[in-house]
Every structure is written in structure tokens, then in C-alpha cells.
N, C-alpha and C positions, 0 to 999 in steps of 0.2 A: 743674380739669381735669387738673393734673399728677398728682394722686393716682390718678385714674382710669386714666391712661396707665401709670403705675407698676404698678398692680394688674394691668392687662392684660399688661404685660410679664412680671410675676412668674408669672402663670398660664401664660403661654405657655412660659416658661422651665421651669417645674415639669412642664408636660405633655411638653415635649421630653425632660427628663431621665427622666421616667417611661417614655416611649416607648423611649428608648435602653436603659434598665435592662430593660424587657420583651424587647427584641430580643436583648439580651446573654443573658438567661436562656434564651430560645428557641433561640438559637444553640448553647448548650451541648448541647441534645438533638438538634440537627441533625447527621445522620451522612452524611459525604461519602466516596466511594470513587473511585479512579482506575484506569482499565485502559489499559494500553499495547497498542494494536492492532498496532503493529510487532513487539512481543514475541510476540504471539499468532501472527502469521504467520511468525515465525522459529522459535519454540520449540515450538509445539504439535504433537503427533503428527498431528493432522488436516492442518495446513499441510504438514508433511513428507510425508504420504501424497499429497496433492494435487501436490506438486512432483514426486514420483517417478512419479505417474501421467502428468503432462504430459511428463516426460522420456521416458518409454516411448512415449507417444503420438506424439511429434514426432522421435524419434531418426532414424527412416528419412529423413524429409524434410530434417532437418538434414545428414545425411550427403550427401544428393543436392546440396544447396546448396553444401556444401564441396567436393564432387567437381567440381561445375561451376566454382567459383571457382578450383580448382586447374588445370582444364583452361584456363581463360581465362589465368591467369598463365603457364602453360607455353607456350601459343600465343603469347602476347605477347613472352615472352622469345625464343622461337624466330624470331618475325618480326624483332625488333630485331637478332638475330644474322645472320639471312639477308638482311635488307633491302638492304645494299650490293650484293649479287650478283644481286638479282632485277631482271627487267625492269620497266618502268613498268606494264604491264598486270597482271603477276603481283603487284606491289606494291599496286596498286589492289584487285585481287581479295582479297588476304589482308587488307587493311585493312577492306574490307567485311565479311569473315567475322569479324574480331575485333570490330567494332562490333555485329554481329548476336549474336555470343556474349555480349558484354558486356550488351546489352539483355536477353538471355534470363536472364542471371545476375541482373541487377538486378530484374527482374520477380519471378523465383522467390524471391529473397531478400526482397523487400518483401512478397509474398504469404505467405511463410512467417512473417515477423515479425508481420504483421497477424493471422494465424490464431493464432499462439501467444499474442499479447497478448489476443485475445478470449478464448481458452480459459482463459488465466491469471486474467483478470478473472472469469469464470464460476466457476472453482474457488474463488478467493478469496472471492467473494460467498457461496458455500455455507459455507465456513469461517466467515465473519463472522456469517452467520445463525444457525449453531450456537453460536457464542461468545456472541451476544447472548441466546440462550435461557439459557445458563449464567449470564450476568451477571444476568439478571432473577431466576434461581433464588437466586443468591448474595444479591442485594439483598433479596429477600423473606425469605429464611431468617435473615439477619443484620440485618434492619430498617434498610437504607440509605435515606436520603432522596433521594440524588442520586448518580449514577455518571457520571464524566466520562471520555471516551475521548481527548480531545486537550487538552493544557495546556502552557503555556510552562514552568511550574514546578510541581511537586507535592512535598509533603512525603512521604518514603517510607512513613510510617506510614499513609497513606491508599491506598497501592498494593495493590490486590487482584489484580493481574494473574496472580500464581502460583496463587491459588485458582481463578481462571477457567481457566488452562491445566490444572490438575489436573482440574477438573470436566470439561473438554472431552475430556481423555484418557481419563477414566473412562467417558465417554458413548459411546465407540466403538461 
């Protein structure tokens, strides 16, 4: 019975070694690429155009929010300066006005930020969809088996981000 167990163990070891050798051989043909989404969003012409579009689209509202914030700050400073000389009813009235102005400022700032974030996400999603099309084209043309977009570490020789950015810029 010992010889049978040894035979089985030898066969299992041989099969394991053969499998490892086959995987190593196949791994040599396995081509991996990496794309940095952050770099695409930062460096591509499409992302820069989206950023410019958003800045133009939201510039007026941003100025309105800044103006309202300045009005609030000025009114608050004026109240602090005038408070000792105001009657109780004047002080209460001015405090209510400041609270109301602050509410309006907070509301407008929150709405502005929510709208800006929503539009930014929409624009970045369009850039990402275009980038993914370019990634697929590069992968097919250069016979990549796997393209990774997020990784803790990647050897720079696998980074195809620059090719994707160039393809994205050329596809305008």
C-alpha cells in the first residue's frame, strides 16, 4: 500500500509541476496594460475642455454666491461695530436680517455646489466613456488581454495612459 501512495503522490506532484509550467508558459503570452484615470482627467484635452465648459457655465452663479458672501460679511462686521450703540429692538431686527441673509447665502452656496458637482460628474462620465472607447481600441490593436484602471502598484512598462491620452486628444 505504501508504493501505491507514493505513486499517487509522485503523479500528483508531476501534475502540479506540469500545471505550473503550463501557467508560466501561458503567462508569458498574457499582455497586461494599466491606465491612470486620474491622469486622463487631469491631462487630456477632453477633460480640460470639460473643465473650461463648467467654469464658463457656472461663473455667473459663482460670482453671485461670492457677492452674497461678501454682503453677509460686510453686514456682520457693520453689526458688530454698531451693536453697542443700537437699541435692543434695532439689535434684534439686525440680527434677524443677518440670520436671514446667512440662510440665503448657505442655501445658494449649497445649491451651487450640488449643481456644480452634478454637472462635473456628467462631464467626467462623458470623458470616461470616450477614454474607454480609446482604451478598447488600443487593447485590440496591440493585443492586450487585460487593461487595469486602478492598482496599488504598477510597473511603468505596463502603463499605457499616454497612448490613451494621445488617442483621446486625436479623436476630438
